[in-house]
N, C-alpha and C positions, 0 to 999 in steps of 0.2 A: 961340752958333756952332749948327748944328746941325751935326750929324755924320752919316754917310755910314751910319753904324748906322740912324741917329734918322728919317732921311727915310724909310729902305728899313721900318723900325717903322710911321711912320705911314701909307706907303705900302700898308702891308697893312692895317691897319687900318681904311683906305678902304674898301678892297675886302671884308672882311669887312662892312663899314656899306652896301657897294654890294648885296650878296646878304642881307642880311638885311632889305635897304627895298624890295627890288625892287618887289614886291608893291605897295607905298604908294603907290611912285612911281608905281608904269603908272596905280592907280588914281585918282591925282590925291590923294591924304592929306594929303601933305606940307606941312608950312608952307612958305612961299619961301626960307628961309633954308638948309635942307636941301633943298630941291630943286635948289636953286645948289650946293650942296658937292658931292653925287650927278652931277651933271649935270658938271659940271665934271672931276671925277674919269673920270666916260666917255668924256669929252675926249679922254685920254690915256692910259688904260689898255684896251687890245687887247681883254686875257681880262673882262674886266669886263663891256666892251662886247656882244662877244659872248652872252657869260651874258645878262645882260639883253635883248637883241634875240632870244635864242632863248624867252627865258620869254614877253616880249609878243608873241611870235609862236606862241607856244602858250598864250596866255590868251585871243586875238582868235580862234585855232580851237576853242578849247573854246566862246567864246561864240558862233560861227558854226554849229557843231553842237550848240548847246543847243536853237539856233532850230529842228533839223530834228530833233533825237529825242535823247532823254535821254541822257547817259554812263555806261554800266554800272558798277555800284560798283566789280567788280573793273579795271577798267581806269583809275577814276579813283584806286584804290589804290596800281597800279602807277606813274601820273605822280608821284604826292604822294612816292613811293620813289624815282623817277628824279630830281625835281626838288633831294629833298634832299640827294641822291648827288655833285649836279651841285655845290653849292653847299659840299659836302665837311666836314671837321671842324670843330666849332663852338667 
């Protein structure tokens, strides 16, 4: 029997996994089992979906801007800090 507390803990663990592996998911670097698990979680978790979509959009913007010009190191450092803050405490 899975208790409500157990389900909440499992959900939080899934959120942590999504945050930790989102970059790999975007890059297509995960095995099919992990990809499926993360995708299933994204289907039911609006906060994780928002985080993932924001990260994916940011990655696309950075990729597009690289073709035009290189991102200044200070801007890249600020972006990394913001992404780490969005992930929350580990």
